[in-house]
C-alpha positions in Angstrom: 0.0 0.0 0.0 1.4 3.4 -0.9 0.4 6.9 0.1 2.1 10.2 -0.8 3.5 11.7 2.4 3.0 15.3 1.3 -0.5 16.6 2.0 -2.5 17.6 -1.0 -5.2 20.1 0.1 -8.7 19.7 -1.3 -8.8 23.2 -2.7 -12.3 24.6 -3.1 -13.7 22.4 -0.3 -14.3 23.2 3.4 -15.9 21.2 6.2 -17.4 22.9 9.3 -19.0 21.6 12.4 -21.7 23.7 14.0 -21.8 23.2 17.8 -25.5 24.2 17.9 -26.5 21.5 15.3 -28.5 18.5 16.5 -26.5 15.3 17.3 -27.5 13.7 14.0 -25.8 16.5 12.0 -22.1 15.8 11.6 -21.2 19.0 9.7 -21.4 20.8 6.4 -19.2 20.6 3.3 -19.0 23.8 1.3 -17.6 24.0 -2.2 -16.1 26.9 -4.1 -17.3 25.5 -7.4 -14.5 26.6 -9.8 -11.7 25.6 -7.4 -13.4 22.3 -6.4 -13.9 21.3 -10.1 -10.2 22.0 -10.8 -9.2 20.0 -7.7 -11.4 17.1 -8.8 -10.1 17.1 -12.4 -6.5 17.3 -11.2 -6.7 14.5 -8.7 -9.2 12.0 -10.1 -8.0 8.4 -10.2 -8.2 6.0 -13.2 -11.8 5.1 -12.3 -12.8 8.8 -12.3 -13.1 9.1 -8.5 -11.3 11.6 -6.2 -11.3 10.6 -2.5 -11.2 13.4 0.1 -10.5 12.8 3.8 -11.9 15.0 6.5 -9.1 15.3 9.1 -8.6 17.2 12.4 -5.6 19.5 12.6 -3.2 18.7 15.5 -2.6 22.3 16.5 -5.9 24.0 16.0 -8.2 20.9 16.4 -10.1 22.2 13.4 -11.3 20.0 10.5 -9.7 20.3 7.1 -10.0 18.4 3.9 -7.2 16.6 2.1 -7.0 14.5 -1.1 -6.6 10.8 -0.2 -3.7 9.6 -2.3 -3.7 6.0 -1.1 -3.3 3.4 -3.9 -3.2 -0.3 -3.5 0.2 -1.9 -4.4 0.3 -3.4 -7.8 0.4 -7.2 -7.6 3.6 -8.8 -8.8 3.0 -11.1 -11.7 3.1 -14.7 -10.5 5.9 -16.8 -11.8 4.8 -19.6 -14.2 6.1 -22.8 -12.6 4.9 -24.9 -15.5 2.5 -27.0 -13.4 
Protein backbone atom coordinates (compact mmCIF):
# COMPACT_ATOMS: atom_id res chain seq x y z
CA UNK A 1 0.00 0.00 0.00
CA UNK A 2 1.36 3.38 -0.90
CA UNK A 3 0.44 6.91 0.08
CA UNK A 4 2.09 10.19 -0.75
CA UNK A 5 3.52 11.68 2.45
CA UNK A 6 3.03 15.27 1.30
CA UNK A 7 -0.45 16.63 2.03
CA UNK A 8 -2.52 17.61 -0.98
CA UNK A 9 -5.18 20.07 0.13
CA UNK A 10 -8.67 19.67 -1.30
CA UNK A 11 -8.80 23.21 -2.70
CA UNK A 12 -12.31 24.55 -3.08
CA UNK A 13 -13.72 22.37 -0.27
CA UNK A 14 -14.26 23.15 3.39
CA UNK A 15 -15.87 21.23 6.23
CA UNK A 16 -17.36 22.93 9.28
CA UNK A 17 -19.04 21.62 12.39
CA UNK A 18 -21.71 23.73 14.03
CA UNK A 19 -21.77 23.20 17.81
CA UNK A 20 -25.46 24.23 17.85
CA UNK A 21 -26.51 21.53 15.35
CA UNK A 22 -28.51 18.50 16.50
CA UNK A 23 -26.53 15.33 17.29
CA UNK A 24 -27.47 13.73 13.98
CA UNK A 25 -25.82 16.54 11.96
CA UNK A 26 -22.08 15.85 11.59
CA UNK A 27 -21.17 19.00 9.69
CA UNK A 28 -21.37 20.84 6.39
CA UNK A 29 -19.18 20.60 3.31
CA UNK A 30 -18.98 23.80 1.28
CA UNK A 31 -17.57 23.97 -2.23
CA UNK A 32 -16.13 26.93 -4.09
CA UNK A 33 -17.27 25.48 -7.40
CA UNK A 34 -14.49 26.57 -9.79
CA UNK A 35 -11.69 25.59 -7.36
CA UNK A 36 -13.44 22.33 -6.42
CA UNK A 37 -13.90 21.31 -10.07
CA UNK A 38 -10.23 22.03 -10.81
CA UNK A 39 -9.17 19.99 -7.75
CA UNK A 40 -11.37 17.06 -8.77
CA UNK A 41 -10.13 17.10 -12.37
CA UNK A 42 -6.50 17.31 -11.24
CA UNK A 43 -6.68 14.45 -8.73
CA UNK A 44 -9.21 11.96 -10.12
CA UNK A 45 -8.02 8.37 -10.23
CA UNK A 46 -8.22 5.97 -13.17
CA UNK A 47 -11.83 5.09 -12.34
CA UNK A 48 -12.81 8.77 -12.34
CA UNK A 49 -13.05 9.10 -8.54
CA UNK A 50 -11.34 11.57 -6.22
CA UNK A 51 -11.34 10.60 -2.55
CA UNK A 52 -11.19 13.35 0.07
CA UNK A 53 -10.51 12.78 3.76
CA UNK A 54 -11.88 15.01 6.51
CA UNK A 55 -9.12 15.25 9.14
CA UNK A 56 -8.58 17.17 12.38
CA UNK A 57 -5.57 19.53 12.57
CA UNK A 58 -3.25 18.72 15.49
CA UNK A 59 -2.57 22.32 16.55
CA UNK A 60 -5.94 23.98 15.98
CA UNK A 61 -8.21 20.94 16.42
CA UNK A 62 -10.14 22.24 13.38
CA UNK A 63 -11.31 20.00 10.53
CA UNK A 64 -9.66 20.26 7.12
CA UNK A 65 -10.03 18.36 3.86
CA UNK A 66 -7.18 16.56 2.12
CA UNK A 67 -6.97 14.48 -1.05
CA UNK A 68 -6.62 10.78 -0.21
CA UNK A 69 -3.67 9.59 -2.29
CA UNK A 70 -3.69 5.96 -1.08
CA UNK A 71 -3.33 3.44 -3.88
CA UNK A 72 -3.15 -0.34 -3.51
CA UNK A 73 0.17 -1.92 -4.39
CA UNK A 74 0.31 -3.43 -7.82
CA UNK A 75 0.40 -7.21 -7.65
CA UNK A 76 3.64 -8.79 -8.78
CA UNK A 77 3.03 -11.09 -11.74
CA UNK A 78 3.12 -14.68 -10.54
CA UNK A 79 5.95 -16.79 -11.85
CA UNK A 80 4.80 -19.60 -14.16
CA UNK A 81 6.15 -22.78 -12.61
CA UNK A 82 4.90 -24.95 -15.49
CA UNK A 83 2.49 -27.05 -13.42
